[in-house]
C-alpha positions, 0 to 999 in steps of 0.5 A: 664369470671365470673360476678364478673370479668366484675364487676371488669372491670367495676369498673376499667374503671369508675375509669379511666374515673372519674379521666381523667374527673378530670384532664380535668376539673382541666386542664380547671380550670387552663386555665380559672382561671390561664392562662385566662389573659395571653391567652387572651392577646396572642389571642387578639395580634394574632387576631389583627394588631397593628401599633403604632404611635409616639406622638409629643414629647413636645417642648423645649423653651429658656427663651425668647420663642425662639424654641429650639427642636420641633417635625416635622412631617414625615412618616413611612412605613410598609408592611403586608407581608401576605397580599401582593400577590406572583405576586406583591411581586417583584414589591413591593421590586423594588418600595420600594428600588427605591423611598427610596433608599434602597437595593432591595435584603433587602426588598425583604426578609421582603416583602417575610417574613410570618410575620404580619408586617415589618417596611420598612423605619422610619421617612421619609419626605412626598415628598418621601412617596407621591412618593409611594402614586402616585406609589400604585394609578398608580398600583392599589397594595394597599393591605399589604402596610401602610403609617402612621403619624410618628415625628422626633426631629428637632432642629432649632439652630443646634449645639447651646447648644447642650450638654445641650439640647442633642438628641433623638433616633429612637423610639423618646426616649431622649438620652442625656441632657434635653431630656433624664433626662426630657423624661417622661415629654416631650415623651407623650403617643404612639397611635395606629392602629388596625385592625383585623386579622386571625391566619396567619396575613391577615387582616378579612373583609374590616372594618375600622382601629381603631385609637387611637389618640397619646397623645403629651408630655408637653413642658419645658421652660429653662433657657437659654437664646439663644442671650447670649448662641450665643455670648458666643459660638462666643467668646469662639470659638475664643478663642479656635482656637487663643489659640489653645486649643485642648481639647476646652473649657467651658463658664458657665454664671448663674443668681445667685439669682435664679440659672438660668443657662443662658448660658453653653457652651461646645466647640467644639459643635455637630450637634443636627440634626445629633448627630452620625456624628463626628464633628471632620474633620480628624476623619470623614476622616478616620471614615469607618476605626475605629472600632466600639469600637473606634467609640463609644468612639469618639462619647461618647468624643463628647457628654460629657459635660465638664462644669457638667462631667469633674472635674479640678484643679480650681486654684486661682480662688478658692482663693475666698473660702479662702478669704471667710472663713478667713473674716467670721471667723474674720481672717481678718478684715480690707481688706485694712490694709497695711502690715498685710501680707508679701510675701517673695517669698515663704513659708515654710509648714512642711519642704516643701518650696512652691514658690509664682508665682512671687518669683523672685520678691516678692510682699513684705507688702500686705494687703488682697485686694492686695494679692487677686489682685496679686493672692499671693499663700503664703498669701493664704497659711498662711490663711489656715493654721489659718483657719485650716483643720476642719474649712476649710472642713466646709467651703467647705460643706457650698459652696456645694463643697463636694457635686453634685449640683443636676443640672437638667442634666444627668451625673453630676460628683462629686469633688475629695477631700482628706478625711479631716482625711488625710489632713495634713499642706502641703495638706491644703496649696496646698487646699487653693490656688486651687490646688491638688484637683478637682471639676467641673465648675458647682460647682464652678460656683454655690459656687461663686453664693452665695458670689454674692447673699450674701450667699445663696447656690443656685441648678442650673436649666435649667427648668423654667416651664413645659408647659401641652400639654392638658391644656396649663398650665404653671407650674413654677419651683420653685428656691431651696435654700440649705443653707447659706454659708456667711453673706452679709457683708463678701460677700460684701466685697469679691465682692468689692475686686474682683472689685479691681482684675478687676480694678488693678490686674491680671483680668484688661483684663475682663474690660468693660468700663461703668461697674462695674466688679469682678472677679479672674483669675485662672491657674493650671496644668492639672495633675501631670507634664503634662506640661498641663495647664487650664486657667480660669477666675471667674467674676461677675457683677454688683459688689454692686448687681450682676445679673449674674456670669461668669466663662470662662476655656480654656482647655491647650492653647498653642498658642503665648498668654501663659497659664496664665488666665489674659492673655488668659482667661480674655479677653475672659470673657471681650468680652463676657461681652461687649456684654452680659452685654448691652443685659441683660440691666444692668445699667452702672456705673454712673459717680459722678457729682464732685461739684465745689464750685464757689467762690463770684467774685462780687467786693464790692465797698469801701467807699470813693471809686470812 
């Protein structure tokens, strides 16, 4: 080979070496600067064994400090399969399966895996984990078995306010109700236990574990009063059973002055401590035969909060809105002017004849007060026509009926109204007496609360305050006033007429001796030509300065009592109010002291008389 050939080969070899060197430098730079952070994380994960510690979720209190939801101390058992010797694997699997009543073969598979950590059982009581500790001490088999602190959600009142409070999942995450809505506030921050391991997952050395404390979640104070909730639950359950309401019922009680929901009951309730156990005995007996889809549908139905998630036709309770609009617009000024209206049994609207419920015996001459007391449809149809579509929809907006209320619970539905431009005379007529549209119970009680408080539309709420878990500081949540609906003068007139509905009209079954109660009954069909009905009562007390508003709804009552609001829902409201009003220390109506003028019976002596 010539010297020139040797030089060329050396030159080519040098070029190749330089290229390889540059490639290595480039790769090294890529690993260092581009993948560095990711590889460092992977290295940490590979060389450490982390076991997470669930924090205590914040406590949920009622307005009086009663605990509605709390975290109980439990424990979780895990194993490190690579740290359990082959001769001990079957012994460990047998002990774990016996103590925790688990399938032996399944546990043996987990103990035999080539992974760093396997969960055996979560959230078990300490009496069982203590049995495991005793077994470990007796056998001397300790390596590879971990018993860590954990928390389990516990609901002391079981089913009380279940649709409000909601429940948590296996990892302590909120799945429904307040638990879901305020999950970020309640959940806290996880802690962890860390030990160094080799590439195969074996613990390196005998150093101490690094323990990072979990941070407890903040606590909540709700507006719910557990005593009022219990009273309402008792009488709603009684009403649903007595009136054979297979679809259940709803009771709402609200403080109209600040939006506090004192009570929200959806019947039937379910056990918060066992939220995946169906509350229907017939379904429970056949549960194993149902498909997974049917199981999920039935559970979703059980968890569904009808008070906020289901819409319905309010029926005659909605006449309170029409009444308010008519008075506010000056269409009616004197609520007691007899003969201002006349019921002839029905009214013709654009060729459609709409009957009064008492068409067979018309009400005749009426004042506005009479019309509300008698729940006379033709009179409210006439008022609706005078108000007009545009102005009526303006009042729907004012009362918040075209939007969600913004209540702090997940799953709130929106009302269903025809678009304003599609509303004709007949549609306006049915709207005026509460039919052929749908709203939620929470929308109605929020709207009527503005009549109770003098014209302020207040956002309903469940959380009054948040308590910081570290400092104990209590942060109050302010009331939100959205807008004004009507004047105080109009509101006062409507409340006064509502009192007549209870004292003399269709709502007299809601009377409570010694208290002034205003109300309005309602009955509507659940759908078109279904022969199913929804019966309701809307009330407030005291009528001068209301401190509470109540709504009772019974879905499809089929018992002997019928389906009229005055006959079925009003008595239920009366029973609830008979206990709630004294409990709230609402003063009874003072009896007027009648002054009797006593005549002078002292006889004057006559001059000259003896």
